[in-house]
SENUZA-60451 format. One line per field, with one value per residue: residue number from 1; x, y, z of N, C-alpha, C in turn. Coordinates in nm, 3 decimals. Example, Ala and Ser with C-alpha at 12.3 -4.5 7.8 and 13.67 -1.06 7.14 Angstrom:
! residues 2
nr <- c(1, 2)
n.east <- c(1.319, 1.285)
n.north <- c(-0.569, -0.225)
n.up <- c(0.780, 0.708)
ca.east <- c(1.230, 1.367)
ca.north <- c(-0.450, -0.106)
ca.up <- c(0.780, 0.714)
c.east <- c(1.320, 1.290)
c.north <- c(-0.330, 0.003)
c.up <- c(0.780, 0.787)
***
This chain:
! residues 116
nr <- c(1, 2, 3, 4, 5, 6, 7, 8, 9, 10, 11, 12, 13, 14, 15, 16, 17, 18, 19, 20, 21, 22, 23, 24, 25, 26, 27, 28, 29, 30, 31, 32, 33, 34, 35, 36, 37, 38, 39, 40, 41, 42, 43, 44, 45, 46, 47, 48, 49, 50, 51, 52, 53, 54, 55, 56, 57, 58, 59, 60, 61, 62, 63, 64, 65, 66, 67, 68, 69, 70, 71, 72, 73, 74, 75, 76, 77, 78, 79, 80, 81, 82, 83, 84, 85, 86, 87, 88, 89, 90, 91, 92, 93, 94, 95, 96, 97, 98, 99, 100, 101, 102, 103, 104, 105, 106, 107, 108, 109, 110, 111, 112, 113, 114, 115, 116)
n.east <- c(-8.628, -8.485, -8.614, -8.423, -8.192, -8.265, -8.288, -8.028, -7.905, -8.019, -7.911, -7.670, -7.664, -7.777, -7.536, -7.340, -7.459, -7.473, -7.183, -7.129, -7.252, -7.148, -7.068, -6.855, -6.655, -6.408, -6.415, -6.231, -6.160, -6.419, -6.435, -6.219, -6.320, -6.540, -6.451, -6.293, -6.483, -6.620, -6.469, -6.437, -6.474, -6.784, -6.852, -6.605, -6.546, -6.314, -6.062, -5.861, -5.723, -5.590, -5.497, -5.269, -5.154, -5.080, -5.273, -5.513, -5.532, -5.528, -5.756, -5.959, -5.901, -5.715, -5.417, -5.129, -5.018, -5.208, -5.404, -5.272, -5.251, -5.540, -5.596, -5.462, -5.605, -5.855, -5.796, -5.726, -5.955, -6.111, -6.236, -6.091, -5.863, -5.532, -5.369, -5.134, -4.798, -4.621, -4.351, -4.269, -4.315, -4.576, -4.891, -5.061, -5.352, -5.683, -5.905, -6.235, -6.445, -6.696, -6.924, -7.037, -7.168, -7.317, -7.499, -7.616, -7.747, -7.942, -8.074, -8.214, -8.350, -8.524, -8.694, -8.882, -9.025, -8.826, -8.853, -8.838)
n.north <- c(7.076, 7.079, 6.908, 6.838, 6.804, 6.597, 6.393, 6.399, 6.297, 6.045, 5.918, 5.912, 5.735, 5.500, 5.467, 5.387, 5.173, 4.980, 4.936, 4.833, 4.588, 4.445, 4.165, 4.109, 4.201, 4.219, 4.220, 4.436, 4.566, 4.687, 4.832, 5.021, 5.154, 5.242, 5.455, 5.587, 5.708, 5.864, 6.051, 6.182, 6.396, 6.465, 6.590, 6.537, 6.263, 6.181, 6.144, 6.380, 6.503, 6.327, 6.203, 6.028, 5.676, 5.595, 5.769, 5.718, 5.448, 5.433, 5.549, 5.374, 5.168, 4.984, 4.839, 5.012, 4.838, 4.668, 4.831, 4.904, 4.690, 4.663, 4.867, 4.812, 4.573, 4.656, 4.846, 4.668, 4.534, 4.718, 4.941, 5.171, 5.409, 5.487, 5.804, 6.033, 6.042, 6.006, 5.984, 6.132, 6.404, 6.480, 6.495, 6.223, 6.065, 5.932, 5.837, 5.752, 5.494, 5.591, 5.473, 5.346, 5.545, 5.631, 5.396, 5.420, 5.636, 5.581, 5.381, 5.507, 5.700, 5.536, 5.450, 5.625, 5.948, 6.007, 6.017, 5.845)
n.up <- c(4.066, 3.748, 3.431, 3.258, 3.431, 3.575, 3.382, 3.286, 3.537, 3.543, 3.312, 3.389, 3.610, 3.498, 3.343, 3.540, 3.663, 3.430, 3.426, 3.669, 3.642, 3.443, 3.290, 3.153, 3.278, 3.516, 3.870, 4.005, 3.753, 3.699, 3.928, 3.867, 3.613, 3.659, 3.844, 3.664, 3.499, 3.668, 3.686, 3.470, 3.200, 3.053, 2.839, 2.654, 2.686, 2.837, 3.082, 3.171, 3.369, 3.507, 3.811, 3.851, 3.908, 4.205, 4.331, 4.250, 4.276, 4.554, 4.602, 4.546, 4.683, 4.605, 4.497, 4.343, 4.162, 4.087, 3.976, 3.775, 3.611, 3.596, 3.435, 3.188, 3.126, 3.076, 2.851, 2.641, 2.601, 2.492, 2.642, 2.733, 2.635, 2.667, 2.651, 2.598, 2.788, 3.081, 3.048, 2.862, 2.922, 2.875, 2.999, 3.147, 3.019, 2.977, 2.746, 2.721, 2.642, 2.436, 2.344, 2.556, 2.711, 2.516, 2.509, 2.761, 2.762, 2.534, 2.656, 2.873, 2.739, 2.580, 2.769, 2.819, 2.955, 3.094, 3.355, 3.698)
ca.east <- c(-8.516, -8.561, -8.616, -8.292, -8.109, -8.307, -8.249, -7.886, -7.870, -8.068, -7.822, -7.551, -7.697, -7.776, -7.392, -7.272, -7.527, -7.415, -7.054, -7.140, -7.316, -7.116, -7.045, -6.725, -6.525, -6.378, -6.445, -6.128, -6.206, -6.542, -6.427, -6.136, -6.395, -6.626, -6.357, -6.264, -6.609, -6.660, -6.365, -6.432, -6.549, -6.878, -6.845, -6.498, -6.536, -6.199, -6.004, -5.742, -5.664, -5.569, -5.386, -5.155, -5.189, -5.086, -5.367, -5.640, -5.543, -5.576, -5.896, -6.046, -5.863, -5.617, -5.244, -5.095, -4.970, -5.340, -5.459, -5.222, -5.318, -5.680, -5.603, -5.406, -5.696, -5.946, -5.742, -5.715, -6.101, -6.181, -6.327, -6.050, -5.747, -5.433, -5.308, -5.012, -4.727, -4.558, -4.207, -4.215, -4.353, -4.698, -4.966, -5.119, -5.495, -5.744, -6.005, -6.314, -6.531, -6.827, -7.060, -7.092, -7.239, -7.436, -7.599, -7.689, -7.835, -8.032, -8.159, -8.287, -8.442, -8.603, -8.775, -8.980, -8.975, -8.698, -8.903, -8.815)
ca.north <- c(7.027, 7.095, 6.783, 6.792, 6.765, 6.451, 6.306, 6.369, 6.218, 5.897, 5.861, 5.869, 5.621, 5.391, 5.413, 5.336, 5.042, 4.901, 4.916, 4.760, 4.471, 4.405, 4.045, 4.069, 4.300, 4.161, 4.342, 4.533, 4.648, 4.759, 4.965, 5.122, 5.210, 5.326, 5.561, 5.688, 5.772, 5.973, 6.172, 6.204, 6.526, 6.393, 6.651, 6.489, 6.140, 6.160, 6.191, 6.453, 6.548, 6.208, 6.208, 5.928, 5.570, 5.584, 5.840, 5.644, 5.321, 5.455, 5.625, 5.281, 5.050, 4.886, 4.858, 5.051, 4.747, 4.592, 4.904, 4.909, 4.541, 4.653, 4.965, 4.727, 4.481, 4.770, 4.919, 4.553, 4.510, 4.831, 5.024, 5.299, 5.412, 5.571, 5.900, 6.113, 5.977, 6.075, 5.990, 6.271, 6.524, 6.494, 6.441, 6.099, 6.074, 5.828, 5.843, 5.632, 5.446, 5.691, 5.381, 5.288, 5.660, 5.636, 5.301, 5.458, 5.752, 5.511, 5.298, 5.612, 5.761, 5.419, 5.433, 5.734, 6.096, 6.055, 6.020, 5.717)
ca.up <- c(3.993, 3.626, 3.369, 3.192, 3.507, 3.612, 3.262, 3.301, 3.633, 3.506, 3.230, 3.474, 3.678, 3.403, 3.302, 3.648, 3.681, 3.332, 3.461, 3.775, 3.625, 3.320, 3.325, 3.089, 3.343, 3.661, 3.990, 3.989, 3.630, 3.706, 4.005, 3.793, 3.515, 3.747, 3.908, 3.546, 3.446, 3.780, 3.691, 3.326, 3.146, 2.989, 2.705, 2.576, 2.738, 2.879, 3.222, 3.114, 3.470, 3.579, 3.932, 3.883, 3.959, 4.334, 4.381, 4.182, 4.348, 4.703, 4.615, 4.512, 4.778, 4.520, 4.487, 4.221, 4.065, 4.050, 3.898, 3.623, 3.554, 3.525, 3.334, 3.095, 3.067, 3.010, 2.737, 2.551, 2.599, 2.436, 2.726, 2.764, 2.577, 2.727, 2.581, 2.655, 2.870, 3.175, 3.027, 2.755, 2.982, 2.850, 3.109, 3.131, 3.023, 2.940, 2.659, 2.769, 2.535, 2.445, 2.341, 2.708, 2.750, 2.417, 2.542, 2.881, 2.706, 2.472, 2.745, 2.946, 2.634, 2.529, 2.872, 2.816, 2.975, 3.208, 3.525, 3.736)
c.east <- c(-8.570, -8.536, -8.483, -8.178, -8.150, -8.263, -8.093, -7.833, -7.901, -7.985, -7.689, -7.546, -7.703, -7.629, -7.336, -7.325, -7.472, -7.252, -7.071, -7.193, -7.266, -7.016, -6.880, -6.612, -6.502, -6.407, -6.352, -6.141, -6.325, -6.519, -6.320, -6.231, -6.488, -6.560, -6.337, -6.375, -6.654, -6.560, -6.338, -6.516, -6.656, -6.875, -6.718, -6.471, -6.386, -6.160, -5.862, -5.680, -5.629, -5.452, -5.287, -5.216, -5.174, -5.229, -5.505, -5.646, -5.583, -5.703, -6.001, -6.011, -5.799, -5.486, -5.222, -5.073, -5.125, -5.407, -5.405, -5.257, -5.440, -5.684, -5.572, -5.536, -5.821, -5.914, -5.734, -5.868, -6.187, -6.242, -6.259, -5.917, -5.654, -5.372, -5.190, -4.926, -4.636, -4.389, -4.178, -4.278, -4.511, -4.795, -5.061, -5.274, -5.561, -5.870, -6.102, -6.424, -6.677, -6.947, -7.115, -7.203, -7.387, -7.559, -7.679, -7.796, -7.964, -8.136, -8.264, -8.403, -8.550, -8.717, -8.884, -8.938, -8.878, -8.728, -8.889, -8.914)
c.north <- c(7.009, 6.940, 6.740, 6.750, 6.614, 6.375, 6.274, 6.265, 6.057, 5.856, 5.823, 5.753, 5.493, 5.359, 5.346, 5.192, 4.935, 4.854, 4.810, 4.616, 4.387, 4.273, 4.005, 4.139, 4.207, 4.272, 4.436, 4.622, 4.740, 4.858, 5.055, 5.198, 5.304, 5.455, 5.655, 5.751, 5.883, 6.080, 6.221, 6.340, 6.439, 6.451, 6.569, 6.316, 6.105, 6.202, 6.253, 6.510, 6.420, 6.223, 6.153, 5.798, 5.554, 5.654, 5.758, 5.513, 5.347, 5.504, 5.504, 5.163, 4.954, 4.920, 4.915, 4.955, 4.657, 4.726, 4.940, 4.799, 4.581, 4.760, 4.887, 4.645, 4.565, 4.825, 4.777, 4.524, 4.636, 4.929, 5.163, 5.273, 5.527, 5.661, 5.970, 5.990, 6.059, 6.093, 6.131, 6.384, 6.557, 6.433, 6.309, 6.085, 5.987, 5.880, 5.733, 5.610, 5.513, 5.585, 5.357, 5.429, 5.678, 5.551, 5.335, 5.534, 5.670, 5.459, 5.392, 5.669, 5.634, 5.411, 5.532, 5.866, 6.133, 6.044, 5.865, 5.655)
c.up <- c(3.843, 3.538, 3.301, 3.290, 3.571, 3.523, 3.283, 3.411, 3.595, 3.412, 3.284, 3.570, 3.601, 3.337, 3.398, 3.672, 3.573, 3.359, 3.571, 3.752, 3.525, 3.334, 3.256, 3.162, 3.467, 3.753, 3.998, 3.866, 3.663, 3.785, 3.945, 3.682, 3.577, 3.799, 3.753, 3.500, 3.547, 3.779, 3.558, 3.304, 3.036, 2.837, 2.618, 2.606, 2.762, 3.014, 3.176, 3.235, 3.551, 3.690, 3.917, 3.930, 4.092, 4.379, 4.353, 4.260, 4.498, 4.691, 4.635, 4.589, 4.684, 4.524, 4.361, 4.130, 3.995, 3.967, 3.783, 3.546, 3.507, 3.436, 3.202, 3.042, 3.008, 2.895, 2.636, 2.534, 2.521, 2.512, 2.733, 2.668, 2.631, 2.630, 2.686, 2.728, 2.965, 3.158, 2.929, 2.818, 2.971, 2.972, 3.080, 3.138, 2.959, 2.850, 2.698, 2.673, 2.506, 2.404, 2.476, 2.741, 2.645, 2.471, 2.671, 2.842, 2.618, 2.566, 2.821, 2.819, 2.586, 2.631, 2.897, 2.853, 3.052, 3.352, 3.555, 3.756)
***
């Protein structure tokens, strides 16, 4: 495995660890944010092919209503931003706060050469 792949894997691990241990997020919010980052394009920090609330809720074991509430709280807290609208024919998408990825990158970079 090349060193760039190892480094990128460590950044992703750090990102998900940070989400999983974030005390400002409730457990449902952490689950939703984790799922959004897992589906995101790292290049754009967005989930452009959002499959819909019912699909996401089922994949993480939540009700659609609980998911919508968690999404609203994540947006109020500045972790995500909804774009598009299913009402206007545009696909609903989510922009993710790039500072989370940057913090994960900085944490791994400060740790040295990327070796675990």
